[in-house]
C-alpha positions in Angstrom: -64.3 -35.5 -18.2 -61.9 -32.8 -19.6 -61.7 -32.2 -23.2 -58.3 -33.0 -24.9 -57.1 -30.9 -27.8 -56.1 -32.9 -30.8 -52.6 -32.3 -32.3 -52.6 -30.1 -35.4 -50.4 -27.9 -37.3 -52.0 -25.0 -35.4 -50.5 -26.3 -32.2 -47.0 -27.0 -33.6 -43.9 -25.0 -33.0 -40.9 -25.3 -35.4 -38.3 -27.7 -33.9 -35.6 -25.1 -34.3 -37.5 -22.5 -32.4 -38.3 -25.0 -29.6 -34.6 -26.0 -29.4 -33.5 -22.3 -29.1 -35.9 -21.6 -26.2 -35.0 -24.9 -24.5 -31.3 -23.9 -24.7 -32.1 -20.5 -23.2 -31.1 -18.7 -26.4 -34.6 -17.3 -27.5 -35.0 -13.4 -27.6 -38.8 -13.6 -28.0 -40.4 -16.5 -26.0 -43.8 -14.8 -26.1 -43.8 -15.7 -29.9 -43.9 -19.3 -28.9 -45.6 -19.5 -25.6 -48.8 -18.0 -24.3 -52.1 -17.5 -26.1 -52.2 -17.1 -29.9 -55.1 -16.7 -32.3 -55.7 -19.2 -35.0 -58.6 -19.7 -37.5 -60.0 -22.4 -35.1 -59.6 -20.5 -31.9 -56.8 -19.7 -29.5 -53.8 -21.9 -29.1 -52.2 -21.9 -25.7 -48.6 -23.2 -25.5 -46.6 -23.8 -22.4 -43.0 -25.0 -21.5 -41.8 -27.2 -18.7 -39.2 -29.8 -19.4 -39.9 -31.9 -16.2 -43.7 -32.0 -16.4 -45.4 -35.2 -17.1 -48.7 -33.5 -18.0 -49.9 -30.0 -18.2 -53.5 -28.6 -18.0 -54.8 -25.3 -19.2 -57.5 -23.9 -16.8 -59.5 -21.2 -18.7 -61.3 -18.7 -16.5 -64.8 -19.4 -18.1 -64.4 -22.8 -19.6 -63.5 -26.4 -18.6 -60.1 -27.6 -18.0 -58.1 -28.9 -21.1 -55.3 -31.4 -21.1 -52.4 -30.1 -23.2 -50.7 -32.1 -25.8 -46.9 -32.8 -25.6 -45.0 -31.3 -28.5 -41.5 -32.6 -27.4 -38.6 -31.0 -25.6 -40.9 -29.8 -22.8 -43.4 -28.0 -25.0 -47.1 -28.4 -24.5 -50.1 -27.0 -26.3 -53.9 -26.9 -26.4 -56.5 -25.4 -28.6 -59.4 -23.4 -27.1 -62.0 -23.7 -29.9 -63.8 -20.6 -31.0 -62.1 -18.4 -28.4 -60.4 -15.2 -29.3 -57.6 -13.7 -27.3 -57.1 -12.1 -24.9 -58.2 -15.0 -22.7 -57.6 -15.4 -19.0 -56.3 -18.8 -17.9 -54.0 -20.7 -15.6 -51.5 -23.6 -16.1 -51.2 -26.7 -14.0 -48.0 -28.7 -14.3 -48.0 -32.2 -12.9 -44.7 -34.2 -12.2 -43.7 -37.8 -12.0 -44.6 -38.4 -8.3 -47.9 -36.6 -8.5 -46.8 -33.3 -7.3 -48.2 -30.3 -9.2 -47.6 -26.5 -9.6 -50.2 -24.1 -10.7 -49.7 -20.5 -11.9 -51.1 -17.8 -14.1 -49.3 -17.8 -17.4 -46.8 -14.9 -17.7 -46.8 -15.3 -21.5 -50.4 -14.3 -22.1 -49.7 -10.6 -21.2 -48.7 -7.7 -23.5 -45.5 -5.7 -22.8 -45.6 -3.4 -19.8 -43.2 -0.7 -21.2 -44.4 2.0 -23.6 -42.6 2.9 -26.8 -41.8 6.4 -25.4 -39.9 4.9 -22.5 -37.9 2.8 -24.8 -37.1 5.8 -27.0 -36.0 7.8 -23.9 -33.9 5.0 -22.7 -32.1 4.6 -26.0 -31.6 8.4 -26.0 -30.3 8.5 -22.5 -32.7 11.1 -21.3 -35.3 9.2 -19.1 -35.3 11.2 -15.8 -37.5 8.5 -14.2 -35.7 5.4 -15.5 -36.5 3.8 -12.1 -40.2 3.9 -12.9 -39.6 1.6 -15.9 -36.6 -0.7 -15.3 -36.4 -3.0 -12.3 -39.3 -4.7 -10.7 -42.6 -2.9 -10.4 -46.0 -4.0 -9.1 -48.5 -3.7 -11.9 -52.1 -4.7 -12.7 -52.3 -6.0 -16.3 -55.7 -6.9 -17.8 -57.0 -7.1 -14.3 -54.3 -9.3 -12.9 -51.8 -8.2 -10.3 -48.2 -9.1 -10.5 -44.7 -7.7 -11.0 -43.3 -6.4 -14.3 -39.5 -7.1 -14.5 -37.3 -5.2 -17.0 -33.6 -5.0 -17.5 -31.3 -3.3 -19.9 -28.9 -5.8 -21.6 -28.6 -5.0 -25.3 -25.9 -7.5 -26.1 -27.3 -10.5 -24.3 -28.3 -13.5 -26.4 -31.1 -14.2 -23.9 -32.2 -13.2 -20.3 -34.2 -15.3 -18.1 -35.8 -14.5 -14.7 -34.9 -16.7 -11.8 -36.3 -16.4 -8.4 -39.0 -17.4 -6.0 -41.6 -17.0 -8.7 -39.9 -19.6 -11.0 -38.6 -21.9 -8.3 -35.1 -20.6 -9.2 -35.3 -22.4 -12.5 -34.5 -19.9 -15.3 -35.8 -22.3 -17.9 -39.3 -21.5 -16.9 -39.2 -17.7 -17.2 -37.4 -16.5 -20.3 -37.8 -12.7 -21.0 -38.6 -11.1 -24.3 -36.4 -8.5 -25.9 -38.0 -5.2 -26.7 -36.4 -2.2 -28.3 -33.4 -0.3 -27.0 -31.9 -3.5 -25.5 -34.5 -3.9 -22.8 -35.8 -7.3 -21.7 -39.2 -7.6 -20.1 -41.5 -10.1 -18.4 -44.7 -9.6 -16.4 -45.1 -12.3 -13.8 -48.6 -12.6 -12.1 -49.0 -13.2 -8.4 -45.5 -12.0 -7.4 -45.6 -10.2 -4.1 -43.3 -7.8 -2.2 -40.3 -9.4 -0.6 -39.8 -12.2 -3.1 -36.2 -12.7 -4.3 -35.0 -12.8 -7.9 -31.9 -12.5 -10.3 -31.5 -12.4 -14.0 -29.8 -15.3 -15.7 -28.0 -13.7 -18.6 -26.6 -15.5 -21.6 -23.9 -13.2 -22.7 -22.7 -12.4 -26.1 -19.5 -14.1 -25.2 -21.4 -17.4 -24.5 -21.1 -17.1 -20.7 -24.1 -17.6 -18.4 -24.2 -15.4 -15.3 -26.7 -14.8 -12.5 -26.9 -11.1 -12.1 -28.6 -8.9 -9.5 -31.0 -6.3 -11.0 -29.1 -3.0 -11.5 -32.3 -1.1 -10.6 -33.5 -3.3 -7.7 -35.0 -1.3 -4.9 -33.9 -3.9 -2.3 -31.4 -6.7 -1.9 -30.4 -9.3 0.5 -28.0 -8.8 3.4 -24.4 -9.7 2.4 -23.0 -12.3 1.8 -26.2 -13.2 -0.2 -26.6 -11.1 -3.4 -30.2 -11.6 -4.7 -32.5 -8.7 -5.5 -35.8 -8.3 -3.8 -39.1 -7.2 -5.1 -39.9 -3.9 -3.3 -41.9 -0.8 -3.9 -39.7 2.2 -3.2 -42.6 4.8 -3.3 -45.2 3.5 -0.8 -44.0 5.3 2.3 -46.4 7.8 3.9 -44.4 10.8 4.5 -45.0 13.2 7.3 -42.3 15.9 6.4 -44.4 18.2 4.4 -43.3 21.2 6.4 -39.7 20.4 6.0 -40.0 19.9 2.3 -41.9 23.2 1.7 -39.3 25.0 3.8 -36.3 23.4 2.0 -37.8 24.4 -1.4 -37.8 28.0 -0.3 -34.4 27.9 1.4 -31.3 29.2 -0.2 -28.4 26.9 0.6 -25.8 29.5 0.0 -27.4 31.8 2.6 -28.2 29.1 5.3 -26.3 27.4 8.1 -24.8 24.0 7.3 -23.1 22.1 10.0 -22.8 18.5 8.8 -22.3 15.4 11.0 -20.7 12.7 8.9 -21.9 9.3 9.9 -20.9 5.7 9.1 -24.3 4.1 10.3 -22.9 0.7 10.9 -20.3 1.9 13.5 -22.1 5.0 14.9 -23.7 3.2 17.6 -24.5 -0.6 18.1 -26.5 -2.7 20.5 -24.7 -4.2 23.6 -24.3 -7.5 21.7 -22.5 -5.8 18.8 -25.4 -5.9 16.4 -26.4 -3.0 14.2 -29.1 -0.5 15.0 -31.9 -0.5 12.4 -32.7 2.7 10.4 -35.6 3.7 12.6 -33.8 3.1 15.9 -30.7 5.0 14.7 -32.8 7.9 13.4 -34.4 8.7 16.8 -31.0 8.7 18.5 -29.2 10.6 15.7 -32.0 13.3 15.7 -31.4 13.8 19.5 -27.7 13.9 19.2 -27.6 16.3 16.2 -30.0 18.7 17.9 -28.0 18.7 21.1 -24.8 19.6 19.2 -26.3 22.0 16.7 -25.7 20.0 13.5 -28.1 20.9 10.7 -27.4 17.8 8.6 -26.4 14.2 8.7 -24.2 13.0 5.9 -24.1 9.2 5.6 -21.3 7.3 4.1 -22.8 5.4 1.2 -26.0 3.5 2.2 -26.6 2.0 -1.2 -26.1 -1.8 -1.1 -22.6 -3.1 -1.1 -21.2 -6.5 -0.3 -18.0 -5.7 1.6 -18.3 -4.0 5.0 -14.6 -2.9 4.8 -15.4 -0.7 1.8 -17.5 1.5 4.1 -20.1 1.5 1.3 -17.8 3.0 -1.4 -18.0 -0.1 -3.6 -21.7 -0.2 -4.7 -23.5 -3.2 -6.2 -27.1 -1.9 -5.7 -27.2 1.7 -6.7 -31.1 1.8 -6.2 -31.2 -0.2 -3.0 -30.7 1.1 0.6 -28.5 -1.5 2.2 -30.5 -4.3 3.9 -28.1 -4.3 6.8 -30.2 -1.9 8.7 -33.7 -2.7 7.5 -36.0 -2.4 4.6 -36.3 0.5 2.1 -39.4 1.6 4.0 -37.3 1.7 7.2 -34.8 3.8 5.4 -37.5 6.2 4.3 -38.7 6.4 7.9 -35.3 7.3 9.0 -35.2 10.3 6.6 -38.7 11.3 7.7 -37.8 11.2 11.4 -34.7 13.3 10.9 -36.6 15.8 8.8 -39.2 16.1 11.5 -36.5 16.8 13.9 -35.2 19.6 11.6 -32.2 17.7 10.4 -31.3 17.4 6.7 -30.1 14.2 5.1 -27.1 14.1 2.7 -25.9 10.8 1.1 -22.6 10.0 -0.2 -23.0 8.9 -3.8 -20.4 6.9 -5.8 -20.6 7.4 -9.6 -16.9 7.3 -10.0 -16.3 3.5 -10.0 -18.0 0.2 -9.1 -16.6 -3.1 -7.9 -15.8 -6.2 -10.2 -18.1 -8.6 -8.5 -19.5 -11.0 -11.1 -23.1 -10.9 -9.7 -23.3 -7.0 -10.3 -22.5 -4.6 -13.1 -19.3 -6.1 -14.4 -19.6 -7.4 -18.1 -23.4 -7.4 -17.5 -24.4 -8.8 -20.8 -21.1 -10.5 -21.7 -19.6 -7.3 -22.9 -18.1 -4.2 -21.2 -21.6 -2.5 -20.9 -21.5 -0.2 -17.8 -17.7 0.0 -17.7 -15.6 1.7 -20.4 -14.4 -0.9 -22.8 -10.8 0.5 -23.0 -8.8 -0.7 -19.9 -6.9 2.7 -19.9 -10.3 4.4 -19.1 -12.3 1.5 -17.6 -10.0 0.1 -14.9 -9.3 2.1 -11.7 -5.6 1.6 -10.8 -6.0 2.6 -7.1 -9.0 0.6 -6.1 -9.1 -2.4 -8.5 -12.6 -1.3 -9.5 -14.2 -0.4 -12.9 -15.0 3.0 -14.2 -18.4 3.8 -15.9 -18.6 4.6 -19.6 -19.8 8.2 -19.2 -20.0 8.7 -22.9 -22.7 6.0 -23.4 -26.1 7.5 -23.2 -27.7 4.5 -21.4 -25.0 4.4 -18.7 -25.1 8.2 -18.2 -28.9 7.9 -17.9 -28.5 5.0 -15.3 -26.4 7.3 -13.1 -28.3 10.5 -13.6 -31.6 8.9 -12.8 -29.9 7.3 -9.8 -29.1 10.6 -8.4 -32.6 11.9 -9.0 -34.0 8.6 -7.5 -32.7 9.4 -4.0 -33.8 12.9 -4.1 -37.2 11.9 -5.4 -38.2 8.6 -3.7 -36.5 9.2 -0.4 -36.7 13.0 0.0 -32.9 13.1 0.4 -31.6 16.7 0.7 -28.2 16.4 -0.9 -25.6 14.2 -2.5 -22.0 14.4 -1.7 -20.3 13.0 -4.8 -17.3 10.9 -4.0 -13.9 10.9 -5.8 -14.8 13.7 -8.4 -11.1 14.3 -9.1 -10.8 10.7 -10.4 -13.6 11.3 -12.8 -12.3 14.7 -14.1 -8.9 13.5 -15.3 -8.0 10.7 -17.7 -4.5 10.5 -16.3 -5.7 10.4 -12.6 -3.2 8.1 -10.7 -1.8 6.8 -14.0 1.6 6.8 -15.4 2.5 8.3 -18.8 1.8 5.2 -20.9 -1.4 4.2 -18.9 -3.8 6.7 -20.3 -5.1 8.1 -23.6 -5.9 11.8 -24.2 -9.2 13.2 -25.2 -10.2 14.2 -28.7 -8.4 17.6 -28.1 -5.2 16.0 -26.8 -5.9 17.0 -23.2 -6.2 15.0 -20.0 -9.7 16.1 -19.1 -12.4 13.4 -19.2 -14.9 15.4 -21.3 -17.6 12.8 -21.0 -17.4 12.6 -17.2 -17.5 16.5 -17.1 -20.6 16.5 -19.3 -22.2 13.8 -17.0 -21.5 15.8 -13.8 -22.9 18.9 -15.3 -26.1 17.1 -16.3 -26.6 15.6 -12.8 -26.3 19.1 -11.2 -28.6 20.7 -13.8 -31.3 18.2 -13.3 -31.0 18.0 -9.5 -31.3 21.7 -9.0 -34.0 22.1 -11.6 -36.3 19.3 -10.2 -35.6 19.6 -6.5 -35.3 23.2 -5.2 -33.4 23.5 -2.0 -31.2 20.4 -2.4 -27.4 20.6 -2.5 -24.7 18.7 -4.3 -21.2 18.6 -2.9 -18.1 17.6 -4.7 -15.2 15.8 -3.0 -12.6 17.2 -5.3 -9.0 17.7 -4.4 -7.5 19.5 -7.4 -7.5 23.0 -8.7 -10.0 22.2 -11.4 -11.7 25.5 -12.2 -15.3 26.2 -11.4 -16.4 23.1 -9.6 -19.1 25.1 -7.7 -19.7 27.6 -10.5 -23.0 27.3 -12.4 -22.9 25.4 -15.6 -24.2 28.3 -17.6 -21.0 30.1 -16.5 -18.9 27.2 -17.6 -18.6 25.4 -14.2 -19.5 21.9 -13.2 -22.6 23.2 -11.3 -22.1 21.8 -7.8 -23.4 23.7 -4.9 -20.3 23.1 -2.8 -16.8 21.7 -3.0 -14.9 20.1 -0.2 -11.8 22.2 0.7 -9.2 19.5 1.0 -6.4 21.8 0.9 -7.8 23.6 4.1 -8.2 20.2 5.8 -4.6 19.0 5.1 -2.9 22.3 5.8 -4.9 22.8 9.0 -4.3 19.3 10.4 -0.7 19.6 9.5 -0.4 22.8 11.5 -2.2 21.6 14.5 0.0 18.3 14.5 3.1 20.3 15.2 4.3 21.1 18.7 3.4 24.8 19.4 7.1 25.7 19.6 7.4 24.8 16.0 4.2 26.4 14.7 6.0 29.6 13.9 7.6 27.7 11.0 4.3 26.6 9.6 2.1 29.7 10.0 1.3 29.8 6.3 -0.7 26.6 6.6 -3.4 28.7 8.3 -3.2 31.7 6.0 -2.6 30.1 2.6 -6.3 29.6 1.8 -6.8 33.3 1.8 -5.4 33.2 -1.7 -8.2 31.1 -3.0 -10.9 31.7 -0.3 -13.6 33.1 -2.6 -13.0 30.9 -5.7 -15.5 28.3 -4.8 -18.4 27.5 -2.4 -16.6 25.5 0.2 -17.3 22.8 2.8 -14.6 22.5 5.4 -14.2 18.9 6.1 -12.7 17.0 9.1 -13.7 13.7 7.5 -13.5 10.0 8.0 -10.5 9.7 5.7 -8.4 11.6 8.3 -9.0 9.2 11.2 -8.2 5.8 9.6 -5.1 3.8 8.3 -2.8 4.8 11.1 -3.6 8.5 10.9 -5.0 8.5 14.4 -8.1 10.3 15.6 -8.4 14.1 15.7 -7.7 14.0 19.4 -4.8 11.7 18.8 -3.2 14.1 16.3 -3.0 16.9 18.8 0.4 17.3 20.5 1.1 17.5 24.2 -0.4 16.0 27.3 -4.1 15.4 27.7 -5.0 19.0 28.7 -3.1 20.4 25.8 -4.6 18.0 23.4 -8.1 18.9 24.5 -7.2 22.6 24.3 -5.7 22.1 20.8 -8.8 20.2 19.6 -11.2 22.9 21.0 -9.2 25.6 19.0 -9.1 23.4 15.9 -12.9 23.0 15.7 -13.4 26.7 16.6 -11.1 27.5 13.7 -13.2 25.3 11.4 -16.5 26.7 12.6 -15.4 30.4 12.2 -13.6 30.2 8.8 -15.7 30.8 5.7 -17.2 27.5 4.4 -19.8 25.0 5.6 -18.8 22.6 8.2 -18.3 18.8 8.2 -17.2 16.8 11.2 -16.9 13.0 11.3 -18.6 11.1 14.1 -16.5 10.4 17.2 -14.7 13.8 17.0 -17.3 15.3 19.3 -16.3 12.6 21.9 -12.6 13.5 21.5 -12.2 9.9 20.6 -8.8 8.7 21.5 -8.4 5.8 19.1 -8.9 6.0 15.4 -12.1 5.0 13.8 -12.9 1.3 13.7 -15.8 0.4 11.2 -16.4 -2.9 12.9 -17.3 -1.4 16.3 -19.4 1.2 17.9 -18.0 4.6 18.9 -16.8 4.6 22.5 -19.9 6.2 24.0 -18.9 5.0 27.4 -16.3 7.6 27.5 -18.8 10.5 27.3 -19.1 10.6 31.0 -15.4 11.1 31.7 -15.1 14.6 33.0 -12.9 16.1 30.3 -15.0 14.5 27.5 -18.2 15.5 29.1 -16.9 19.1 29.1 -15.9 18.7 25.5 -19.4 17.6 24.6 -20.6 20.7 26.5 -18.3 22.8 24.3 -19.4 21.2 21.0 -23.0 22.0 22.0 -22.2 25.6 22.8 -20.2 26.0 19.5 -23.0 24.4 17.5 -25.5 26.7 19.0 -23.4 29.8 18.4 -22.9 28.8 14.8 -26.6 28.4 14.1 -27.5 31.8 15.5 -24.6 33.7 14.0 -25.3 34.8 10.4 -21.9 36.3 10.2 -20.6 32.7 10.1 -22.8 31.5 7.1 -25.1 34.1 5.6 -22.7 35.0 2.8 -19.6 32.9 3.2 -18.5 33.4 -0.4 -18.7 37.1 -0.6 -15.3 38.9 -0.1 -16.7 41.4 2.4 -17.8 38.7 4.8 -14.1 37.8 5.8 -11.1 39.8 6.4 -7.8 39.2 8.3 -7.1 41.5 11.3 -3.6 40.1 11.5 -2.4 37.1 9.6 1.3 37.8 10.2 1.9 37.2 13.9 4.2 34.4 13.1 6.3 34.5 16.2 3.3 34.6 18.5 1.4 32.0 16.5 -1.7 34.1 16.8 -4.3 34.6 14.0 -7.2 36.9 14.0 -10.0 37.8 11.5 -13.4 39.4 11.2 -16.6 37.7 10.0 -19.6 39.8 8.8 -23.1 38.8 7.7 -26.7 40.3 7.9 -25.4 43.1 10.0 -23.6 41.0 12.5 -19.8 41.5 13.2 -17.7 38.9 14.8 -13.9 39.0 15.6 -12.0 35.8 16.1 -8.6 35.5 17.7 -6.7 32.3 18.3 -3.6 32.0 20.4 -2.1 28.6 19.3 0.7 28.4 21.9 0.4 27.3 25.5 1.5 30.7 26.7 -1.3 33.0 27.9 -1.0 36.5 26.5 -2.6 38.7 29.0 -2.1 42.1 27.4 -2.6 41.4 23.7 -3.6 44.4 21.7 -6.1 43.5 18.9 -7.4 45.7 16.3 -11.2 45.9 15.7 -13.4 47.2 13.0 -15.4 49.5 15.3 -15.2 51.0 18.8 -17.6 50.3 21.6 -18.8 47.1 23.3 -17.8 43.6 22.2 -19.3 40.5 23.9 -17.1 37.5 24.4 -19.6 34.9 23.0 -17.1 32.0 23.0 -13.9 31.2 24.9 -12.6 27.8 24.2 -10.6 28.0 27.5 -13.6 28.3 29.7 -13.6 26.1 32.8 -17.0 24.8 31.6 -15.1 23.2 28.8 -12.1 21.9 30.8 -10.0 24.9 30.2 -7.9 27.1 32.5 -10.5 30.0 32.4 -8.3 32.8 31.2 -10.6 35.3 29.5 -12.1 38.8 29.6 -15.0 38.6 32.0 -17.5 38.1 29.2 -16.7 41.2 27.1 -14.5 44.2 26.3 -14.7 47.8 25.1 -12.8 48.8 22.1 -11.2 52.3 22.0 -10.9 54.4 18.9 -7.1 53.6 18.8 -6.1 52.3 15.4 -4.2 49.0 15.3 -3.8 46.2 12.8 -5.1 48.5 10.2 -8.4 48.7 12.0 -10.0 51.9 13.3 -10.3 50.7 16.9 -8.6 48.3 19.3 -8.6 46.8 22.7 -6.3 44.9 25.1 -7.3 41.2 25.5 -6.3 38.4 27.7 -5.7 35.5 25.2 -5.9 32.1 26.8 -3.3 29.4 26.2 -4.1 27.3 23.2 -7.4 29.1 23.1 -9.8 30.9 20.8 -12.0 33.8 21.4 -15.1 34.9 19.5 -16.2 38.5 20.1 -19.5 40.0 18.8 -19.9 43.7 18.3 -22.6 45.2 20.3 -25.6 46.6 18.4 
C-alpha cells in the first residue's frame, strides 16, 4: 500500500498565493510548486485543477498519494529526503484516465546571470542560444528550456503539446531582465507551443515565440520546437574561400528569387528547399550567376507580402520544409559555388496579434509613439531601435542567419524608411530628433552596429542596403562616419535606365541624360545595379514588356539593356524570369513560364544570358575594382542624336570598350575612339544570330589605328548593329 502524507503546515500554501497562480497571475510558480526542503524532509507540490487524485513517484522510493490543498493544489511530504530529488507526477481524472509526467518545477533556472545581464544591456550577440526553445539536459534529465522576454507581463504560461494546450499547467517564472523561463522534461523536436501572456493591460493573448526556430505553415501560427544548429555541413571549402575573399574585388552577379513562384510542381504545389536547391544550382551555373538572393524566407503569414511582413524572424518559412531542409539548400548551393543572400526586414513588422504586436500588453517591440511606431505606407509597426533589448533582438537575428545557416549576405529592405523620421509622412505626422533634424538617430546607430558585428564576426559576408535617397556614406565604413554597408542598391540607375529603354528609339535623343547622369555620383558608393522584383509587378509589366517595338525589337532592346547593366560599374542583380524574357509580369501565385524556354527567340535569349554571364565572370575589368575612378571612363557620352554611348572598363590589366547603339538603324562606319592601338577582340555582340539578332558585326575583332578620336589616342571604324551593344577586349 502506498504511504499517504499527512497534511501539515509544511505542506500548506497561503490561499492568496494559490489564488494568484490559479488565476494565471503568478510571476514565480517555482516558489509554490516543485520540491522544497523542510525540517522533516522534502515537500512536493503540484497543481492541476481537474485532477481527482495525484501521486508523486520518487525515483528511489515508493509512490505517495498527495493531499488536496484546495483550488487544484496537491502536496506530499517525502520524509527525511533532501532536495534535489528526482520524481514524476501522476494525475488521475474523474473517469479513470491518467497523465504522468516529470515535474518541470523541480529544476533550477537554465539561464545564467551573465546572459540576463547581456540581455538587459542589449549586447548579447548570441541571444538565440538563450531565448526561445532549446534542448537541454538538466540534472540528468533531457527536455527543452523555454525562455521569452516579456518584461511588462503580469504572467506568462507555456501552452502546447507538452501541456495539452492548457496554460494553467505550465506557468513560467520571471527571472531578471524581464525574461520568463521554464524547463520542461521529455519535450522532443517537432512539438508545437505558444506563450499565453497576461499583459500589463489585463489582456490575455496567445503569442508565437519571437525566437522560435520553426513555425507552422500558414494559416496556423504556433511555434515548433526545433534545433537550428544540428545540420552536418559539407561546405567547408566554400566557407574557407569566402573568409579569404574580398567582396569589393570579386564578381557578383545576383539572381533574385521568390522561392514560392520560381518553379512549382505540375499540380501547382511548391518545391521543397532541397529540390529547389538542386535546380537553382544548375540554373545559376548555366547563366553565370554567382549568388542567389531570396526574397524573405523568414516565416510570414501572408503569401501576398512576398515575405516582407515577418512574424518569425528566426524561423525559415515552413512552406518549403524544415529548418534542416533550409540548411541543406544553402549547403547544396555552396557546394555548387553559389553564394546565398537573404532579404532581411528590420524596418517594420506586421500587426498580427499572435506575433510581436503589444507582446506583453505594452508597446514592447514597436516604438510607443505612433508618429514613430506606425508605418503609414504599409499599415505595419516600426521597431523601437532605441530600446537596447529590441536592438539586440534584431542585431542577433542578423548574426543568427550568418551563423546558424552559413548565409553569405543580407540585403536590408527599406533602409530609407529607417533613416528618416519624416519618411512618407506629412508635416504634422512626425517629430524631430533631439537636434531638431529628421534623421532617425537610433535606427542609424542600429544599422551601424549590425554592419560592424557582421563584418567582424563573419569575414567575407556582404550587407547590402536597399536605400533610395542621397543619404551620405551608406557603404562607407563606420569608422569614417558611414553606415558600414558593403553595397547599396543604385535605385536611381534602375529607374533612369528603365525610363530610357521604355521610350521609342526615335525619342531617346531627348532622354540621353538618363544613361549618363549616374556619372555624377558613380564613385560615391559601392553599388549594386538592380533590375528587381519591384519593377515587374503592380501593372509595371515585365522587363520584356517594357521594351518598345515589335517582338524582334523588344528582344534586341532587352539584350542591350542587360548588357548595359553588366558592363556598367556596380554588382549585378536580375530578378527571376527576366532571363526567360518573360512576357507577362510576375505572379507570386504561379510558377515562372518555363514552358516558353523552348521557343526559338527565348531559347536564343537564354543562350545570350549564359554567354553574358560567362563573359562577366572571366572579365576582371567588370568587377575587380568597380569603385575606383580609373576603372571607368566615358569614350563618348554626348552622341545624343545617334543615341550611342561608349565607355572603357579597366581592371587587373584588362581593358574593355563598350559601345551601344540604341536605335534600330545599323551604323556601319562608326568611328570609335579607343585607349590604345592594336588588336581588339569582339567578345560580345548582342546582335549575334546565335542570340536571335541580325548578325551585324565586325567578324570577331578589329584593329585600332593611332588616329586620335573621342579624346582617345587611337580609333577604329566599327559596324554598330541595330539596337545592339558590342564589347571589345584589347589584345595582350
